[in-house]
PLY file of the C-alpha trace (Angstrom):
ply
format ascii 1.0
element vertex 120
property float x
property float y
property float z
element edge 119
property int vertex1
property int vertex2
end_header
-174.91 108.13 57.21
-173.95 111.39 55.57
-171.41 112.08 58.33
-169.82 108.71 57.66
-169.55 109.48 53.94
-168.12 112.93 54.71
-165.58 111.30 57.05
-164.56 108.82 54.34
-164.19 111.63 51.80
-162.00 113.69 54.14
-159.81 110.78 55.30
-159.30 109.56 51.73
-158.38 113.07 50.58
-155.93 113.35 53.48
-154.43 109.93 52.73
-153.87 110.84 49.08
-152.39 114.23 50.00
-150.01 112.75 52.58
-148.90 110.06 50.12
-148.17 112.68 47.44
-146.31 114.80 50.01
-144.19 111.80 51.04
-143.31 111.06 47.40
-142.23 114.68 46.83
-140.21 114.67 50.06
-138.48 111.45 48.96
-137.47 113.00 45.64
-136.06 116.09 47.37
-134.33 114.09 50.16
-136.34 115.89 52.82
-138.14 114.79 55.99
-140.42 111.85 55.21
-143.76 110.86 56.59
-143.27 107.89 58.94
-144.57 104.56 57.62
-146.67 104.17 60.77
-148.51 107.38 59.87
-149.23 106.18 56.35
-150.53 102.85 57.62
-152.60 104.58 60.31
-154.25 106.78 57.68
-155.02 103.69 55.63
-156.48 101.89 58.66
-158.54 104.96 59.56
-160.44 104.65 56.28
-158.10 106.08 53.65
-156.85 102.77 52.27
-158.60 103.02 48.90
-157.29 106.48 48.01
-153.83 105.70 49.37
-153.55 102.48 47.37
-154.72 104.10 44.13
-152.39 107.07 44.72
-149.41 104.82 45.44
-149.99 102.88 42.23
-150.55 106.06 40.22
-147.42 107.91 41.38
-145.38 104.71 41.88
-144.68 105.34 45.53
-143.86 102.51 47.97
-144.72 99.95 45.27
-141.65 97.86 46.09
-142.55 97.60 49.76
-144.51 94.45 50.58
-145.77 96.12 53.77
-147.72 98.54 51.61
-148.53 96.52 48.51
-149.92 93.64 50.59
-150.87 95.47 53.79
-153.01 98.22 52.32
-155.13 95.86 50.17
-155.55 93.68 53.27
-156.71 96.71 55.27
-159.04 97.66 52.42
-160.48 94.15 52.33
-161.15 94.24 56.07
-162.82 97.63 55.70
-165.08 96.32 52.91
-165.90 93.27 55.05
-166.85 95.49 57.99
-169.08 97.64 55.77
-170.69 94.52 54.30
-171.34 93.06 57.75
-172.68 96.38 59.00
-175.25 96.62 56.22
-176.09 92.92 55.97
-176.51 92.23 59.69
-177.85 95.63 60.60
-176.43 98.03 63.15
-177.98 96.54 66.29
-177.33 92.93 65.32
-173.71 93.72 64.44
-173.16 95.32 67.84
-174.66 92.23 69.54
-172.50 90.01 67.33
-169.26 91.75 68.39
-170.20 92.04 72.08
-170.89 88.30 72.31
-167.78 87.33 70.40
-166.37 84.53 72.52
-165.85 81.11 70.95
-169.24 79.60 71.77
-171.33 82.66 70.89
-169.21 83.15 67.75
-170.30 79.73 66.50
-173.89 80.33 67.58
-173.97 83.70 65.81
-172.87 82.15 62.55
-175.54 79.47 62.92
-178.14 82.14 63.52
-177.06 84.51 60.72
-175.99 81.82 58.25
-172.58 80.36 57.74
-170.04 82.08 55.54
-169.01 78.69 54.25
-171.02 76.91 51.58
-171.03 73.60 53.43
-172.20 75.08 56.78
-169.18 73.95 58.79
-170.49 75.75 61.85
0 1
1 2
2 3
3 4
4 5
5 6
6 7
7 8
8 9
9 10
10 11
11 12
12 13
13 14
14 15
15 16
16 17
17 18
18 19
19 20
20 21
21 22
22 23
23 24
24 25
25 26
26 27
27 28
28 29
29 30
30 31
31 32
32 33
33 34
34 35
35 36
36 37
37 38
38 39
39 40
40 41
41 42
42 43
43 44
44 45
45 46
46 47
47 48
48 49
49 50
50 51
51 52
52 53
53 54
54 55
55 56
56 57
57 58
58 59
59 60
60 61
61 62
62 63
63 64
64 65
65 66
66 67
67 68
68 69
69 70
70 71
71 72
72 73
73 74
74 75
75 76
76 77
77 78
78 79
79 80
80 81
81 82
82 83
83 84
84 85
85 86
86 87
87 88
88 89
89 90
90 91
91 92
92 93
93 94
94 95
95 96
96 97
97 98
98 99
99 100
100 101
101 102
102 103
103 104
104 105
105 106
106 107
107 108
108 109
109 110
110 111
111 112
112 113
113 114
114 115
115 116
116 117
117 118
118 119
């Protein structure tokens, strides 16, 4: 668990640093960090720091790819963390391994539906 937290700290620090570097490079008309790299850092776990940094320094705030994409990535990351801790490590692995249509429905019946009206 502590390695995971250390990883998140490092990747978020790197995401913030790369975002600040890209903003400075943009102001000086120098080589920029590719958008794919920024999005990859966000997807690797640095979405929270990158989003806060972008809002703070007003960088890429007019780009829908970043202002909608990074919160979406962040939401997926929070969902994964929630599922990991609520289902437990072993059950989550079983859930993803058996993730075809029929077992997907059965898994939700077993672990409780995400919908209030128990559609599954």
